[in-house]
N, C-alpha and C positions, 0 to 999 in steps of 0.2 A: 072236189078236186078239179084243177084246171085241166083243159084238154091239151095244153102245151106238152111238148116232149119232156121227158124227165131230165133233170140235171144230173142225177146219179141213180143208177140201178144196181142193186146187189142181187145176183141170181144164184141160189143154191150154194151160198158161200159158207165154207168151214175154215176154221183157223186153229192150228195146233201149235203149241210151244213146247220146247224140250227143257226141262229143268233137271239137270244132271242126267240120270238114266230114266227119268219119268217123263212121259208124254202127256201134256195137259190139253184137253179139248176146250179151248176158249170160246169157240163159236161152232154151232152146228146148223147147217141147212138154213141160212138166213136169206129171206127174200124181202127186199125193201126198196121203195122208190121215194125219191125226193123230187118234187116238181117245183117249177118257178113260183115264188110267192108262198111256199109252205112255211109253216112255223111248227116244226115237228120236234117232239121231245122223246128221247130214249130214257126210260125210267126202269129202275130195278135196283136190288140190293148190290152192295160192293161185290165184285167178282162175277156179276151177271153177264158182262161182255159189252157194256156201254162204251168204254174207252177203246176197246178193240175195234169196234165198229167205226168210231171216229177216226182211228188210225188208218183203217182200210179205206174209208171214204176220202180221207184227206191225202191218200196216196203216200203215206209215210211207211206203210207196211203192205205186204202182198198176201192174199189168201192162200191157204194150203190147197183148197179146191173151190171151184166156182168162178164166177165172173164179176168184176166190178167195172161197170160202164160209166164213163163221164161224158156227158153230152152225146150219148149214143155210141161212143167208141170204147171198145174193150181196152182197159189199161194194164191188164195182167201181163201182156206180152210186150208192152212198151218199155223202151230203154230208160236209163236214169235221166238222161238229158230231156227227154220228152216229158217225163213225170215232173221234173223240176220246173219246166215251163208252165205246166198246168197249175202246179201249186203256187208259183210266183204270180201268175196272171189271173187265175180264175177261182182261187179259194182264199177266203179270209179266215183268220184264226183268232179266237178269243180264249184266253187261258185263265184258269183259276188263279194262278200266281202273277197275272198281268204280263210278265215277261217284257217289260219295257227296258230299254237300254239306259242304265243309270247316268252315263255321262252325256247323254243327248237331251236336249230340251224337248218339251212336248211337241213342238212343231217339227223338230228333226225326227222324233220317233215316228210320227204319223207320215212324214214325208218319205221315210226309208223305203217302203215297198215301191214307191214311184221311182226312186233313184235306181233300185234294182231293175225296174222295168223300162228304164231309159226314157221316161217321160220328160219332155223339155221343161226347163226351170220355170218359165212363166206359167205353164199349165200346172206344174206341181204346186206352186204357191196358191193358185186359185183353188185347186181341189182340196189342198190341206186346210185352207182357211174355211172353205165351205163345210168340210167334215167336222172341224172343231166347233164351228157355229152350231151345227146340228146337235152336237152332244153337250153344248153349254159350256165349252171351254175356250171361247174366243178370247177371254181376258187372261188366259193362263199359258199363252203359247211360248213364253220365254222361261217358264219354270221347268225345273227338272223333276223327275219322278219323286225324289225324296221330299220335295216341297208340296206334294199333293196328298190329299186324303185317299184312303182306299177306294172310295166311290169314284173320285176324280181319276185315279189311275185306271180303273176299269173303263171309265168313259173314254179316256185317251186311247185304250187298247181297242175299244169299239170303233173309234174314229180311224185308227190304223187299219182295222180289218175291212172297213167299208170304203176307204178312200180310193181304192183301185177299181171300184164298182165290180166286185167279183160275182160269178154266178151263184156261189154258195158261201155262207159263213158258218163255220163250225165253232160251237161254243161249249167248252168242257167245263162244267160246273162253274159258270161265270159269276154266281153270287155266293159261292161257298166261303169266301174269305171276307165277306162284307156283313156289317150289322144289318138289322132288319130294315132300317130306314134307307140306308144306301143301296141295299139290294132291291127294294121296291123302286127306287129311282132308275136304277140300271135296267130292271125288267120293263118298266114303262117306256124307257128309251128304245129298247129293242123292239117292243110292240109297235111303237110309233114308226120306226124305220121300216118295219115289215108292212105296216098298213099304208104309209104314205109314200115310201120310196120303193116298195116292192122287193126289199132285201129278203132273200131266202135263208132261213135259219134251220140248222140241225143242232139240237142241244143234247148234251148228256147232263142229267141233273137229278139230285135227290130233293131239290127244293120244291115243296108242295105248291108254292105260288107259280113257279115256272110250269110244273106239271098241269096245274089247273088252267093256265093260260094257253097251253098247247092247242094248236088247231088239230093236231093229230098226236096221240101219245102211243108209243110202241113200248109195251111192257116186256122186259126180258128177265129170264130166270135160268141160271145154269147154262148160259150160252145159247139159249133158244128163245124165239119170240113166243111169249106166253099169250098175248092178245094185243089187239090194236083197237083204239077208240078214236073216232073222228067226229069233231064237233061241227064240221061243215064250213061255217063262215070263218072269216079272218078273226084273229084274237083281238 
């Protein structure tokens, strides 16, 4: 593990949800660090807490107890505007369902986070074209999502996630809706971005290929960390 300061730290985090009159303990006493350059996979059966951790790390939700620190700063007490700024500028997201905007072209989908961040137009174009070249979609910039294969849609969503050069990319089951060949291409691409560009990834996945590729695998069961394995080097 790098000696650099952690991108994200979860300290004694618990999360409860209320379903009607029943309180559900989704997470219990989670301690987790993600450092720059990590390729970390959250693994475990459905209901083990993987997506809940991603929601907390992604500052979409807040813990019932404990601390979530981003860049060394506690986020639990931060207001919605501050959290929005962190999500917009410092976190990239890759979703199982791609979540591309249907009416926008590939270029416009990837450009959108930079528009929100008020990046100047010339710089936006340079960064978007560079990101699309890295994911092998330089020839598809004018296509809309409906004109792409599933693998191409996920590659476009990866470009959208990394174009703003975030401190962390969260990937929630990124290969779940892809066939084995497209999933292998997407995984190889993310490994390359991690290895060559230093992109920091935190995954939630059932995919044994992603779990095997993980530099660190955090195994969850019933909302608790069951074990952590660390392969040492980069994937």
